[in-house]
TORZAVEX-156697 format. One record per residue (C-alpha): x, y, z. Coordinates in nm, 2 decimals, always signed. Each point is the difference from the previous one (the first is absolute). Layout:
N
[node [X, Y, Z]] ...
//
This chain:
371
[node [-2.04, +18.64, +16.39]] [node [+0.01, -0.16, +0.38]] [node [+0.36, -0.02, +0.14]] [node [+0.13, -0.13, +0.32]] [node [+0.22, +0.25, +0.18]] [node [+0.22, -0.22, +0.27]] [node [+0.18, +0.24, +0.28]] [node [+0.28, -0.19, +0.22]] [node [+0.03, +0.19, +0.27]] [node [-0.21, +0.30, +0.19]] [node [+0.32, +0.19, +0.08]] [node [+0.04, +0.40, -0.04]] [node [+0.08, -0.02, -0.41]] [node [-0.37, -0.16, -0.03]] [node [-0.22, +0.22, +0.26]] [node [-0.09, +0.28, -0.27]] [node [-0.12, -0.37, -0.21]] [node [-0.22, -0.16, +0.31]] [node [-0.15, +0.32, +0.09]] [node [-0.11, +0.07, -0.39]] [node [-0.09, -0.36, +0.00]] [node [-0.36, +0.05, -0.15]] [node [+0.13, +0.16, -0.31]] [node [+0.14, -0.32, -0.13]] [node [-0.31, -0.19, +0.11]] [node [-0.23, +0.32, -0.17]] [node [+0.19, -0.09, -0.34]] [node [-0.10, -0.34, +0.04]] [node [+0.33, -0.19, +0.12]] [node [+0.05, -0.20, +0.28]] [node [+0.25, +0.07, +0.27]] [node [+0.21, -0.28, +0.26]] [node [+0.21, +0.15, +0.25]] [node [+0.24, -0.31, +0.16]] [node [+0.13, +0.09, +0.32]] [node [+0.18, -0.19, +0.27]] [node [-0.17, +0.17, +0.29]] [node [-0.39, +0.17, +0.02]] [node [+0.18, +0.29, +0.08]] [node [+0.27, +0.20, -0.13]] [node [+0.25, +0.15, +0.30]] [node [+0.19, +0.34, -0.11]] [node [+0.37, -0.07, +0.12]] [node [+0.08, +0.36, +0.00]] [node [-0.22, -0.01, +0.32]] [node [+0.11, -0.34, +0.13]] [node [+0.30, +0.11, +0.21]] [node [-0.21, +0.22, +0.19]] [node [-0.26, -0.28, +0.06]] [node [+0.27, -0.19, +0.11]] [node [+0.04, +0.27, +0.24]] [node [-0.36, +0.02, +0.11]] [node [-0.04, +0.34, -0.15]] [node [-0.22, -0.13, -0.26]] [node [-0.25, -0.31, +0.07]] [node [-0.02, -0.28, -0.26]] [node [-0.36, +0.14, -0.16]] [node [+0.19, +0.36, -0.02]] [node [+0.22, -0.12, -0.27]] [node [-0.16, -0.24, -0.21]] [node [-0.27, +0.03, -0.25]] [node [-0.25, -0.26, -0.08]] [node [+0.09, -0.16, -0.37]] [node [-0.32, -0.28, +0.01]] [node [-0.27, +0.26, +0.09]] [node [+0.09, +0.24, -0.19]] [node [+0.03, -0.23, -0.31]] [node [-0.32, -0.20, +0.08]] [node [-0.18, +0.37, +0.07]] [node [+0.09, +0.09, -0.36]] [node [-0.09, -0.30, -0.19]] [node [+0.34, -0.18, -0.04]] [node [+0.09, -0.37, +0.10]] [node [+0.26, -0.03, +0.30]] [node [+0.21, -0.28, +0.03]] [node [+0.20, -0.08, +0.30]] [node [+0.36, -0.18, -0.10]] [node [+0.34, +0.08, -0.11]] [node [+0.08, +0.07, -0.39]] [node [+0.34, -0.19, -0.09]] [node [+0.03, -0.01, -0.36]] [node [-0.15, +0.11, -0.28]] [node [-0.01, -0.13, -0.34]] [node [-0.04, +0.25, -0.30]] [node [-0.04, -0.24, -0.26]] [node [-0.30, -0.15, +0.18]] [node [-0.09, +0.31, +0.15]] [node [-0.04, -0.14, +0.33]] [node [+0.11, +0.05, +0.37]] [node [+0.09, -0.30, +0.19]] [node [-0.09, +0.02, +0.38]] [node [+0.16, -0.15, +0.29]] [node [-0.31, -0.27, +0.03]] [node [+0.07, -0.10, -0.40]] [node [-0.30, +0.22, -0.05]] [node [+0.04, +0.15, -0.36]] [node [-0.16, +0.37, -0.10]] [node [-0.03, +0.10, -0.34]] [node [+0.03, +0.35, -0.12]] [node [-0.05, +0.25, -0.28]] [node [+0.22, +0.25, +0.19]] [node [+0.17, -0.07, +0.34]] [node [+0.22, +0.31, +0.20]] [node [+0.21, -0.10, +0.28]] [node [+0.04, +0.17, +0.32]] [node [+0.15, -0.30, +0.18]] [node [+0.23, +0.18, +0.23]] [node [+0.33, -0.13, +0.13]] [node [+0.16, -0.20, +0.31]] [node [+0.29, -0.04, +0.23]] [node [+0.22, -0.26, -0.08]] [node [+0.03, -0.27, +0.29]] [node [+0.38, -0.08, -0.08]] [node [-0.15, -0.36, -0.01]] [node [-0.06, -0.05, +0.30]] [node [-0.09, -0.31, +0.14]] [node [-0.35, -0.12, +0.09]] [node [+0.10, -0.03, +0.37]] [node [+0.16, +0.36, +0.05]] [node [-0.28, +0.18, +0.20]] [node [-0.08, +0.35, +0.13]] [node [+0.15, +0.14, -0.35]] [node [-0.23, +0.20, -0.15]] [node [+0.01, +0.22, -0.37]] [node [-0.13, +0.32, -0.02]] [node [-0.22, -0.11, -0.29]] [node [-0.28, -0.09, +0.03]] [node [-0.12, +0.24, +0.27]] [node [-0.20, -0.29, +0.15]] [node [+0.33, -0.09, +0.15]] [node [+0.06, +0.31, +0.19]] [node [-0.34, -0.08, +0.20]] [node [+0.16, -0.36, +0.07]] [node [+0.31, +0.16, +0.10]] [node [-0.16, +0.30, +0.19]] [node [-0.23, -0.33, +0.21]] [node [+0.35, -0.20, +0.04]] [node [+0.21, +0.34, +0.14]] [node [-0.28, +0.12, +0.28]] [node [-0.05, -0.38, +0.10]] [node [+0.38, -0.03, +0.04]] [node [+0.10, +0.34, +0.17]] [node [-0.28, -0.10, +0.23]] [node [+0.20, -0.24, +0.19]] [node [+0.34, +0.08, -0.09]] [node [+0.29, +0.25, -0.14]] [node [+0.05, -0.12, -0.38]] [node [+0.21, +0.11, -0.27]] [node [-0.13, +0.09, -0.38]] [node [+0.19, +0.01, -0.32]] [node [-0.02, +0.17, -0.28]] [node [+0.16, -0.12, -0.29]] [node [+0.04, +0.26, -0.32]] [node [+0.13, +0.38, -0.03]] [node [-0.27, +0.16, -0.14]] [node [-0.31, +0.25, +0.09]] [node [-0.20, -0.35, +0.06]] [node [+0.24, -0.10, +0.28]] [node [+0.03, +0.35, +0.15]] [node [-0.39, +0.06, -0.01]] [node [-0.06, -0.39, +0.17]] [node [+0.28, +0.08, +0.24]] [node [-0.16, +0.36, +0.13]] [node [-0.36, -0.18, +0.02]] [node [+0.09, -0.30, +0.20]] [node [+0.18, +0.24, +0.24]] [node [-0.35, +0.20, -0.02]] [node [-0.18, -0.34, +0.04]] [node [+0.19, -0.08, +0.32]] [node [+0.05, +0.32, +0.14]] [node [-0.19, -0.12, +0.34]] [node [+0.13, -0.34, +0.04]] [node [+0.23, +0.18, +0.30]] [node [+0.26, -0.23, +0.14]] [node [-0.08, -0.24, -0.32]] [node [+0.05, +0.24, -0.29]] [node [+0.22, -0.16, -0.23]] [node [+0.31, +0.06, -0.19]] [node [-0.05, +0.10, -0.34]] [node [+0.30, -0.09, -0.23]] [node [+0.00, +0.07, -0.39]] [node [+0.25, -0.16, -0.22]] [node [+0.08, +0.22, -0.30]] [node [+0.25, -0.17, -0.17]] [node [+0.31, +0.20, -0.07]] [node [-0.19, +0.35, +0.00]] [node [-0.33, +0.15, +0.13]] [node [-0.27, +0.18, -0.25]] [node [+0.33, -0.03, -0.30]] [node [-0.23, +0.18, -0.27]] [node [-0.08, +0.30, +0.17]] [node [+0.16, +0.31, +0.08]] [node [+0.22, +0.00, +0.31]] [node [-0.28, +0.31, +0.18]] [node [-0.26, -0.27, -0.04]] [node [+0.21, -0.31, +0.11]] [node [+0.15, +0.22, +0.31]] [node [-0.37, +0.13, +0.08]] [node [-0.12, -0.36, +0.01]] [node [+0.29, -0.19, +0.16]] [node [-0.06, +0.29, +0.30]] [node [-0.32, -0.02, +0.03]] [node [+0.04, -0.39, +0.06]] [node [+0.30, -0.04, +0.22]] [node [-0.16, +0.30, +0.22]] [node [-0.25, -0.26, +0.06]] [node [+0.24, -0.26, +0.11]] [node [+0.00, -0.19, -0.33]] [node [+0.33, -0.11, -0.12]] [node [+0.10, -0.03, -0.36]] [node [+0.27, -0.24, -0.14]] [node [+0.20, +0.04, -0.32]] [node [+0.27, -0.25, +0.08]] [node [-0.11, -0.25, -0.23]] [node [-0.27, -0.20, -0.20]] [node [-0.22, -0.27, +0.12]] [node [+0.12, -0.36, -0.10]] [node [-0.24, -0.22, +0.16]] [node [-0.31, +0.08, +0.21]] [node [-0.10, -0.34, +0.26]] [node [-0.23, -0.06, +0.27]] [node [+0.09, +0.34, +0.21]] [node [+0.29, +0.12, -0.14]] [node [+0.19, +0.12, -0.31]] [node [+0.34, -0.07, -0.09]] [node [+0.17, +0.32, -0.20]] [node [+0.27, -0.06, -0.27]] [node [+0.25, +0.09, +0.26]] [node [-0.11, -0.30, +0.19]] [node [-0.11, +0.19, +0.27]] [node [-0.36, -0.12, +0.14]] [node [-0.30, +0.17, +0.17]] [node [-0.24, -0.18, +0.24]] [node [-0.36, +0.13, -0.11]] [node [-0.36, -0.05, +0.14]] [node [-0.15, +0.16, -0.35]] [node [+0.13, +0.05, -0.31]] [node [-0.14, +0.24, -0.28]] [node [+0.08, -0.06, -0.37]] [node [+0.06, +0.41, -0.14]] [node [+0.24, -0.05, -0.29]] [node [-0.22, +0.15, -0.29]] [node [-0.26, -0.15, -0.23]] [node [+0.03, -0.22, -0.29]] [node [-0.29, +0.00, -0.25]] [node [-0.23, -0.24, -0.01]] [node [+0.12, -0.32, -0.19]] [node [-0.30, -0.07, -0.19]] [node [+0.17, +0.13, -0.34]] [node [+0.34, -0.20, +0.09]] [node [-0.20, -0.35, +0.03]] [node [-0.20, +0.12, -0.34]] [node [+0.29, +0.08, -0.22]] [node [-0.09, +0.36, -0.05]] [node [+0.23, +0.26, -0.08]] [node [+0.15, +0.19, +0.32]] [node [+0.18, +0.24, +0.15]] [node [+0.35, -0.08, +0.13]] [node [-0.23, -0.01, +0.35]] [node [-0.22, -0.25, -0.10]] [node [-0.29, +0.27, -0.08]] [node [-0.22, -0.05, -0.27]] [node [+0.17, +0.22, -0.29]] [node [-0.30, +0.27, -0.11]] [node [+0.06, +0.25, -0.31]] [node [-0.11, +0.38, +0.05]] [node [-0.34, -0.10, +0.01]] [node [+0.01, -0.24, +0.35]] [node [-0.01, -0.29, -0.28]] [node [+0.18, -0.28, +0.00]] [node [+0.25, +0.01, -0.29]] [node [-0.05, -0.36, -0.12]] [node [-0.40, -0.02, +0.03]] [node [-0.22, +0.29, -0.10]] [node [-0.31, -0.16, +0.24]] [node [+0.24, +0.02, +0.32]] [node [+0.04, +0.35, +0.21]] [node [+0.14, +0.04, +0.33]] [node [+0.06, +0.24, +0.27]] [node [+0.13, +0.04, +0.37]] [node [+0.32, -0.20, +0.10]] [node [-0.06, -0.30, -0.23]] [node [+0.15, +0.21, -0.30]] [node [+0.31, +0.12, -0.12]] [node [-0.05, +0.29, -0.25]] [node [+0.24, -0.05, -0.34]] [node [+0.02, +0.42, -0.03]] [node [+0.19, +0.01, +0.34]] [node [-0.02, -0.20, +0.34]] [node [-0.22, +0.15, +0.26]] [node [+0.05, +0.00, +0.39]] [node [-0.19, -0.26, +0.17]] [node [-0.24, +0.27, +0.17]] [node [-0.37, +0.02, +0.02]] [node [+0.00, +0.36, -0.16]] [node [+0.05, -0.19, -0.37]] [node [-0.29, -0.21, +0.04]] [node [-0.24, +0.27, +0.10]] [node [+0.14, +0.22, -0.37]] [node [-0.06, -0.33, -0.14]] [node [-0.35, -0.03, +0.07]] [node [-0.21, +0.21, -0.23]] [node [+0.25, -0.09, -0.28]] [node [-0.07, -0.41, +0.04]] [node [-0.38, +0.10, +0.04]] [node [+0.01, +0.18, -0.33]] [node [+0.21, -0.26, -0.21]] [node [-0.19, -0.34, +0.17]] [node [-0.29, +0.17, -0.14]] [node [+0.12, +0.12, -0.32]] [node [+0.15, -0.35, -0.07]] [node [-0.32, -0.16, +0.09]] [node [-0.18, +0.25, -0.24]] [node [+0.28, +0.00, -0.29]] [node [+0.04, +0.33, +0.08]] [node [+0.35, +0.23, +0.04]] [node [+0.23, -0.03, +0.30]] [node [+0.13, +0.28, +0.22]] [node [+0.39, +0.01, +0.07]] [node [+0.11, -0.01, +0.39]] [node [+0.18, +0.28, +0.13]] [node [+0.16, -0.08, +0.30]] [node [+0.04, +0.40, +0.08]] [node [+0.30, +0.16, +0.16]] [node [+0.07, +0.00, +0.37]] [node [-0.20, -0.13, +0.30]] [node [-0.07, +0.04, +0.37]] [node [+0.17, -0.27, +0.23]] [node [-0.07, -0.04, +0.36]] [node [+0.03, -0.29, +0.21]] [node [-0.16, -0.07, +0.34]] [node [+0.28, -0.03, +0.26]] [node [-0.22, -0.09, +0.27]] [node [-0.09, +0.19, +0.36]] [node [-0.18, +0.28, -0.25]] [node [+0.33, +0.08, -0.15]] [node [+0.05, +0.04, -0.38]] [node [+0.24, +0.07, -0.27]] [node [-0.06, +0.19, -0.31]] [node [+0.16, +0.09, -0.33]] [node [-0.07, +0.16, -0.32]] [node [+0.25, +0.10, -0.22]] [node [+0.26, +0.20, +0.22]] [node [-0.23, +0.02, +0.28]] [node [+0.03, -0.25, +0.31]] [node [-0.21, +0.05, +0.31]] [node [+0.03, -0.20, +0.33]] [node [-0.24, -0.06, +0.29]] [node [-0.36, +0.02, +0.10]] [node [-0.11, +0.22, -0.30]] [node [+0.12, -0.27, -0.26]] [node [-0.18, -0.25, +0.15]] [node [-0.33, +0.23, +0.02]] [node [+0.03, +0.06, -0.36]] [node [+0.03, -0.37, -0.10]] [node [-0.27, -0.08, +0.22]] [node [-0.24, +0.23, -0.14]] [node [+0.08, -0.11, -0.36]] [node [-0.03, -0.36, +0.07]] [node [-0.32, +0.03, +0.22]] [node [-0.14, +0.21, -0.30]] [node [+0.11, -0.22, -0.25]] [node [-0.16, -0.30, +0.16]] [node [-0.35, +0.17, +0.10]] [node [-0.04, +0.06, -0.41]] [node [-0.01, -0.35, -0.08]] [node [-0.16, -0.16, +0.31]] [node [-0.27, +0.26, -0.09]] [node [-0.10, -0.26, -0.24]] [node [-0.09, -0.23, +0.24]] [node [-0.31, +0.18, +0.10]] 
//
């Protein structure tokens, strides 16, 4: 019997599903993919794009093109809620899309600290399109004068943005900007001392200042105010304080984890509704929380594909095994990186070369579907 599969988002956890979209259609099902852009940008290469190691075209996947080529329907829009009783996804436009089975790979966002609409030159690190806008603005500013750039956040995202801003403005001459990381009370706090010290040393050697004297209390036009009362004048501000799962599930009163992600069981299936699945940053794995890293979305790919198909076809579901440790690599700009796997920590050029190879290989695999 023909059923309607709806995929919300075309991110990492849906890549295998998208590459095999024709298999659903061959079995008589219809498929609709909802996305906020015709392309999906790989966030792991976003800082490198900011630093101009990569062009925007090198880090994106043509979601609409692939979906339509394989016989599905692509809807440009943003999903804002889901009604599991009516079995429908509501878009920001007000349009309702009915489903038999729905899978969410709706990603995450960086909280904007309730900023006033009048605050300018403030850029969250997600969505990646904002980094493109920031790159253009910074190059425009440094062409005329020396500026100060502030980055709010004390984790890997802040470190990668800082290092790649340094790379972006390397040839700005006398207008090379001052770059400051406002890391709260500590920098790279969840990592071992060896990782923290190597990342900090790599950045500070290039003149990037890391401040750990308090959290930002307010962000205003061209300045931030710390909880200590200290004020800093800034021309451009980046928000890199960590990500929060898409708000769809909270707005829909679905069961969520403590971070607001869709609460899923071992089958990547909603703990409340058997026809709702999800993967990537927007879920909370019931067995134990998973780090917000792309490796888990990649590992979820085949399981999500199998289980969505199984649900449509009335077959047995397959449990997801998160696996053991994973390779973590940061792009610190200037052709430098830091690699960590279990007890091994390697910094410098080799770490970046490994990351660059892995990222480019990943993108080539799925960009090949566009041909």
